DRENDO-1510 file (C-alpha; in Angstrom, 1 decimal, always signed):
<recs>
REC; n; res; u; v; w
REC; 1; MET; +119.1; +120.4; +76.2 .
REC; 2; LYS; +116.4; +122.4; +77.8 .
REC; 3; LYS; +113.0; +122.3; +76.1 .
REC; 4; LEU; +110.5; +125.1; +75.9 .
REC; 5; ALA; +107.0; +124.4; +77.1 .
REC; 6; ALA; +104.3; +125.2; +74.6 .
REC; 7; ALA; +102.5; +127.9; +76.5 .
REC; 8; ALA; +100.2; +130.8; +75.5 .
REC; 9; LEU; +100.0; +133.8; +77.8 .
REC; 10; ALA; +96.3; +134.5; +78.1 .
REC; 11; GLY; +95.1; +138.1; +78.6 .
REC; 12; VAL; +98.3; +139.7; +77.4 .
REC; 13; MET; +98.0; +142.3; +74.6 .
REC; 14; VAL; +101.0; +142.8; +72.3 .
REC; 15; LEU; +101.4; +146.3; +71.1 .
REC; 16; THR; +103.9; +148.0; +68.8 .
REC; 17; PHE; +106.4; +150.5; +70.2 .
REC; 18; GLY; +105.2; +154.0; +70.5 .
REC; 19; MET; +102.3; +153.8; +72.9 .
REC; 20; THR; +102.3; +156.0; +76.0 .
REC; 21; ALA; +102.6; +154.2; +79.3 .
REC; 22; MET; +99.5; +154.3; +81.6 .
REC; 23; ALA; +100.6; +152.9; +85.0 .
REC; 24; GLU; +98.5; +155.5; +86.7 .
REC; 25; GLY; +95.4; +153.8; +85.3 .
REC; 26; ASP; +94.5; +150.2; +84.7 .
REC; 27; VAL; +97.2; +149.3; +82.3 .
REC; 28; LEU; +100.8; +148.2; +83.0 .
REC; 29; VAL; +103.0; +148.7; +79.9 .
REC; 30; MET; +106.0; +146.4; +79.6 .
REC; 31; ALA; +108.9; +147.0; +77.2 .
REC; 32; THR; +110.6; +143.8; +75.9 .
REC; 33; ASN; +112.6; +142.3; +73.0 .
REC; 34; ALA; +110.8; +139.1; +72.0 .
REC; 35; GLU; +113.9; +137.4; +70.6 .
REC; 36; PHE; +115.1; +135.9; +73.8 .
REC; 37; PRO; +113.7; +132.4; +74.5 .
REC; 38; PRO; +112.7; +131.2; +77.1 .
REC; 39; TYR; +112.3; +134.6; +78.7 .
REC; 40; GLU; +110.4; +136.3; +75.9 .
REC; 41; TYR; +109.6; +135.1; +72.4 .
REC; 42; ARG; +106.7; +134.9; +70.0 .
REC; 43; GLU; +104.1; +132.1; +69.6 .
REC; 44; GLY; +102.0; +133.2; +66.7 .
REC; 45; ASP; +100.7; +136.7; +67.6 .
REC; 46; ASP; +101.4; +136.2; +71.3 .
REC; 47; ILE; +104.5; +137.1; +73.2 .
REC; 48; VAL; +105.2; +134.3; +75.8 .
REC; 49; GLY; +108.0; +133.3; +78.1 .
REC; 50; ILE; +109.2; +133.6; +81.7 .
REC; 51; ASP; +109.3; +137.4; +81.7 .
REC; 52; ALA; +106.0; +137.8; +79.9 .
REC; 53; GLU; +104.2; +135.5; +82.2 .
REC; 54; VAL; +105.7; +136.8; +85.4 .
REC; 55; ALA; +104.8; +140.4; +84.3 .
REC; 56; GLY; +101.2; +139.2; +83.8 .
REC; 57; LEU; +101.1; +137.8; +87.3 .
REC; 58; ILE; +102.6; +141.1; +88.7 .
REC; 59; ALA; +99.9; +143.1; +86.8 .
REC; 60; GLU; +97.2; +140.8; +88.2 .
REC; 61; LYS; +98.4; +141.5; +91.7 .
REC; 62; LEU; +98.4; +145.2; +91.0 .
REC; 63; GLY; +94.8; +145.0; +89.7 .
REC; 64; MET; +96.0; +146.0; +86.2 .
REC; 65; GLU; +96.0; +144.7; +82.7 .
REC; 66; LEU; +99.4; +143.9; +81.1 .
REC; 67; GLN; +100.3; +145.3; +77.6 .
REC; 68; ILE; +103.6; +144.3; +76.0 .
REC; 69; GLU; +105.5; +146.5; +73.6 .
REC; 70; ASP; +108.1; +144.6; +71.5 .
REC; 71; MET; +111.1; +146.6; +70.4 .
REC; 72; ALA; +114.9; +146.4; +69.9 .
REC; 73; PHE; +116.7; +145.4; +73.0 .
REC; 74; ASP; +118.8; +148.6; +73.1 .
REC; 75; SER; +115.5; +150.6; +73.2 .
REC; 76; VAL; +113.9; +149.0; +76.3 .
REC; 77; LEU; +115.5; +151.1; +79.0 .
REC; 78; ALA; +115.0; +154.2; +77.0 .
REC; 79; ALA; +111.3; +153.4; +76.8 .
REC; 80; VAL; +111.1; +153.3; +80.6 .
REC; 81; GLN; +113.1; +156.5; +80.9 .
REC; 82; THR; +110.9; +158.4; +78.5 .
REC; 83; GLY; +107.6; +157.1; +80.0 .
REC; 84; LYS; +106.6; +155.0; +77.0 .
REC; 85; ALA; +106.7; +151.9; +79.2 .
REC; 86; ASP; +106.2; +151.4; +82.9 .
REC; 87; ILE; +108.5; +148.4; +83.3 .
REC; 88; ALA; +111.1; +146.7; +81.2 .
REC; 89; MET; +111.7; +142.9; +81.3 .
REC; 90; ALA; +113.9; +141.4; +78.7 .
REC; 91; GLY; +116.5; +139.3; +80.5 .
REC; 92; ILE; +118.0; +142.6; +81.7 .
REC; 93; THR; +121.2; +142.3; +83.6 .
REC; 94; VAL; +121.8; +144.7; +86.5 .
REC; 95; THR; +125.0; +146.7; +85.9 .
REC; 96; GLU; +126.3; +149.9; +87.4 .
REC; 97; ASP; +125.9; +151.9; +84.2 .
REC; 98; ARG; +122.2; +150.8; +83.9 .
REC; 99; GLN; +121.6; +151.6; +87.5 .
REC; 100; MET; +122.4; +155.2; +86.6 .
REC; 101; MET; +119.7; +155.2; +84.0 .
REC; 102; VAL; +116.8; +153.4; +85.8 .
REC; 103; ASN; +115.8; +151.8; +89.1 .
REC; 104; PHE; +115.8; +148.0; +89.4 .
REC; 105; THR; +113.7; +145.7; +91.5 .
REC; 106; ASP; +115.1; +142.9; +93.5 .
REC; 107; THR; +116.8; +140.4; +91.2 .
REC; 108; TYR; +114.6; +137.5; +90.2 .
REC; 109; THR; +117.1; +135.0; +88.6 .
REC; 110; LYS; +120.8; +134.4; +88.0 .
REC; 111; ALA; +122.2; +134.1; +84.5 .
REC; 112; THR; +125.4; +133.5; +82.7 .
REC; 113; GLN; +126.9; +134.8; +79.5 .
REC; 114; MET; +127.8; +131.7; +77.5 .
REC; 115; ILE; +130.0; +131.0; +74.4 .
REC; 116; ILE; +128.6; +129.3; +71.4 .
REC; 117; VAL; +131.1; +127.9; +68.8 .
REC; 118; THR; +131.0; +125.4; +66.0 .
REC; 119; GLU; +131.6; +121.8; +66.9 .
REC; 120; ASP; +135.0; +121.8; +65.1 .
REC; 121; SER; +136.1; +125.1; +66.7 .
REC; 122; GLU; +139.5; +125.3; +68.3 .
REC; 123; ILE; +138.1; +127.7; +70.9 .
REC; 124; ALA; +137.8; +125.8; +74.2 .
REC; 125; SER; +137.6; +128.5; +76.9 .
REC; 126; PRO; +137.0; +132.2; +77.3 .
REC; 127; ASP; +140.8; +132.7; +77.1 .
REC; 128; ASP; +140.8; +131.5; +73.5 .
REC; 129; LEU; +138.6; +134.4; +72.4 .
REC; 130; THR; +141.7; +136.7; +72.2 .
REC; 131; GLY; +142.0; +138.1; +68.7 .
REC; 132; LYS; +138.8; +136.5; +67.5 .
REC; 133; THR; +135.7; +137.9; +65.8 .
REC; 134; ILE; +132.8; +137.5; +68.2 .
REC; 135; GLY; +129.1; +137.9; +67.5 .
REC; 136; VAL; +126.9; +139.6; +70.1 .
REC; 137; GLN; +123.4; +141.1; +70.3 .
REC; 138; LEU; +123.5; +144.9; +70.3 .
REC; 139; GLY; +123.2; +146.5; +73.7 .
REC; 140; THR; +123.4; +143.4; +75.8 .
REC; 141; THR; +126.0; +142.7; +78.5 .
REC; 142; GLY; +127.7; +140.3; +76.1 .
REC; 143; ASP; +128.2; +143.3; +73.8 .
REC; 144; ILE; +129.7; +145.3; +76.6 .
REC; 145; TYR; +132.0; +142.6; +78.0 .
REC; 146; VAL; +133.4; +141.5; +74.6 .
REC; 147; ASP; +135.0; +144.9; +74.2 .
REC; 148; ASP; +137.4; +143.9; +77.1 .
REC; 149; ILE; +138.8; +141.0; +75.2 .
REC; 150; GLU; +142.3; +141.6; +73.9 .
REC; 151; ASP; +142.5; +142.2; +70.1 .
REC; 152; ALA; +138.9; +140.8; +69.7 .
REC; 153; THR; +136.5; +142.3; +67.2 .
REC; 154; ALA; +132.8; +142.5; +68.1 .
REC; 155; GLU; +130.2; +142.0; +65.3 .
REC; 156; ARG; +126.9; +143.4; +66.6 .
REC; 157; PHE; +123.5; +142.1; +65.6 .
REC; 158; SER; +120.0; +143.4; +66.4 .
REC; 159; LYS; +118.8; +139.9; +67.2 .
REC; 160; GLY; +120.6; +137.0; +68.9 .
REC; 161; PHE; +119.6; +134.5; +66.2 .
REC; 162; GLU; +121.3; +136.7; +63.6 .
REC; 163; ALA; +124.6; +136.3; +65.5 .
REC; 164; VAL; +124.1; +132.6; +65.5 .
REC; 165; GLN; +123.4; +132.5; +61.8 .
REC; 166; ALA; +126.6; +134.5; +61.2 .
REC; 167; LEU; +128.5; +131.8; +63.2 .
REC; 168; LEU; +127.0; +129.0; +61.1 .
REC; 169; GLN; +128.0; +130.9; +58.0 .
REC; 170; GLY; +131.6; +131.4; +59.2 .
REC; 171; LYS; +131.4; +135.1; +59.5 .
REC; 172; VAL; +132.2; +135.1; +63.2 .
REC; 173; ASP; +134.4; +132.7; +65.3 .
REC; 174; ALA; +132.0; +132.6; +68.4 .
REC; 175; VAL; +128.9; +134.1; +69.8 .
REC; 176; VAL; +128.6; +135.4; +73.4 .
REC; 177; ILE; +125.0; +135.5; +74.6 .
REC; 178; ASP; +122.9; +134.7; +77.7 .
REC; 179; GLY; +122.9; +131.1; +78.8 .
REC; 180; GLU; +119.2; +130.1; +78.4 .
REC; 181; PRO; +118.8; +131.5; +74.9 .
REC; 182; ALA; +122.2; +130.0; +74.0 .
REC; 183; LYS; +121.0; +126.6; +74.9 .
REC; 184; VAL; +117.9; +127.1; +72.8 .
REC; 185; PHE; +119.9; +128.2; +69.8 .
REC; 186; VAL; +122.3; +125.3; +70.0 .
REC; 187; SER; +119.4; +122.8; +70.3 .
REC; 188; GLN; +117.9; +124.3; +67.2 .
REC; 189; ASN; +121.0; +124.4; +65.0 .
REC; 190; GLU; +123.2; +121.4; +64.1 .
REC; 191; GLY; +126.9; +121.8; +64.2 .
REC; 192; LEU; +127.0; +124.1; +67.3 .
REC; 193; LYS; +128.1; +123.6; +70.9 .
REC; 194; LEU; +128.3; +125.5; +74.1 .
REC; 195; LEU; +131.5; +125.8; +76.0 .
REC; 196; ASP; +131.4; +124.5; +79.6 .
REC; 197; ASP; +132.9; +127.6; +81.2 .
REC; 198; PRO; +130.6; +130.7; +81.4 .
REC; 199; PHE; +131.9; +133.9; +80.1 .
REC; 200; THR; +130.4; +135.9; +83.0 .
REC; 201; GLU; +127.8; +135.5; +85.7 .
REC; 202; GLU; +125.1; +138.0; +86.3 .
REC; 203; GLU; +121.5; +138.7; +87.6 .
REC; 204; TYR; +118.3; +139.8; +86.0 .
REC; 205; ALA; +115.8; +142.4; +87.4 .
REC; 206; ILE; +112.9; +144.5; +86.3 .
REC; 207; ALA; +113.7; +148.1; +85.2 .
REC; 208; ILE; +111.5; +151.0; +86.3 .
REC; 209; SER; +111.9; +154.7; +85.9 .
REC; 210; LYS; +113.8; +156.6; +88.6 .
REC; 211; ASP; +110.8; +159.0; +88.7 .
REC; 212; ASN; +108.4; +156.2; +89.8 .
REC; 213; GLU; +109.4; +155.1; +93.3 .
REC; 214; GLU; +105.8; +154.1; +94.1 .
REC; 215; LEU; +105.6; +151.7; +91.2 .
REC; 216; LEU; +109.0; +150.2; +92.1 .
REC; 217; GLU; +107.8; +149.5; +95.6 .
REC; 218; LYS; +104.6; +147.9; +94.4 .
REC; 219; VAL; +106.3; +145.7; +91.8 .
REC; 220; ASN; +108.9; +144.6; +94.3 .
REC; 221; THR; +106.2; +143.6; +96.7 .
REC; 222; ALA; +104.3; +141.7; +94.1 .
REC; 223; LEU; +107.5; +140.0; +92.8 .
REC; 224; ASN; +108.5; +138.8; +96.2 .
REC; 225; GLU; +104.9; +137.6; +97.0 .
REC; 226; LEU; +105.1; +135.5; +93.8 .
REC; 227; LYS; +108.3; +133.9; +95.0 .
REC; 228; GLU; +107.0; +133.2; +98.5 .
REC; 229; GLU; +103.8; +131.7; +97.1 .
REC; 230; GLY; +105.6; +129.4; +94.7 .
REC; 231; GLU; +104.0; +131.0; +91.7 .
REC; 232; PHE; +107.3; +132.3; +90.3 .
REC; 233; GLN; +108.7; +128.8; +90.4 .
REC; 234; LYS; +105.8; +127.4; +88.6 .
REC; 235; VAL; +106.6; +129.8; +85.7 .
REC; 236; ILE; +110.2; +128.7; +85.7 .
REC; 237; ASP; +109.3; +125.1; +85.6 .
REC; 238; LYS; +106.9; +125.7; +82.7 .
REC; 239; TYR; +109.7; +126.9; +80.5 .
REC; 240; ILE; +112.9; +125.3; +81.8 .
REC; 241; ALA; +113.5; +121.6; +82.0 .
REC; 242; SER; +113.5; +119.9; +85.4 .
REC; 243; ASP; +117.3; +119.3; +85.4 .
REC; 244; ASP; +117.6; +123.0; +86.6 .
REC; 245; ALA; +114.4; +123.2; +88.6 .
REC; 246; ALA; +116.0; +122.6; +92.0 .
REC; 247; GLU; +118.7; +125.2; +91.4 .
REC; 248; ALA; +116.1; +127.8; +90.2 .
REC; 249; GLU; +113.9; +127.1; +93.1 .
REC; 250; THR; +116.7; +127.7; +95.6 .
REC; 251; GLU; +117.6; +131.0; +93.9 .
REC; 252; ALA; +114.0; +132.2; +94.0 .
REC; 253; ALA; +113.6; +131.3; +97.6 .
REC; 254; THR; +116.8; +133.0; +98.6 .
REC; 255; GLU; +116.0; +136.2; +96.7 .
REC; 256; ALA; +112.5; +136.3; +98.4 .
REC; 257; LYS; +114.1; +136.5; +101.8 .
</recs>
């Protein structure tokens, strides 16, 4: 199983939702949901993880200070749309519906929706989810895609770990959630396993208001510089074990071109 590096993100201020974004000044406000390891999660009073650290590096390149607002996942895009945040990074998958709401930067990593079941489950592949009760995190792509499963019932939770707890308690038959958090949850809870076959494959990007093309261009430039300089890969390696390092490095290099 992948192991999280114990890392604190220096210089990042964690704020509660409700602050007005100030990208026109010296502060870059990022909306996130800090329930999504290893991309964003809490260590004490700090929010750390891949997205938090990459956002900090982007802010540094822009000559700005990063401030992070933690909120429910289904609020992060609305925060960008309404100007309460400048960017959103929360393991956000690019979809057609979301592209109608916000602009996205170049993608920065590939991800999969994975299926978590109990070790004694008869569910062995995505095809076996027909007619099952499936736990998902509200507003995620797992939430969206589960609706397409024949005769399945989606049980929606505000946090991913709440869906996993429901699985352990026998309240749902499976959980569909992004691959990296899925691995963390399985490693932390005995009696669970991941199915080998992914439910879907997708890509993450940074969300920015459609009214701020200038910021989109600046963030894209900074993101691609981080990839080309190898700094992006250093962050990946810090949080994801080396068994996936070569694959992630290849993806980052390809996306930077």
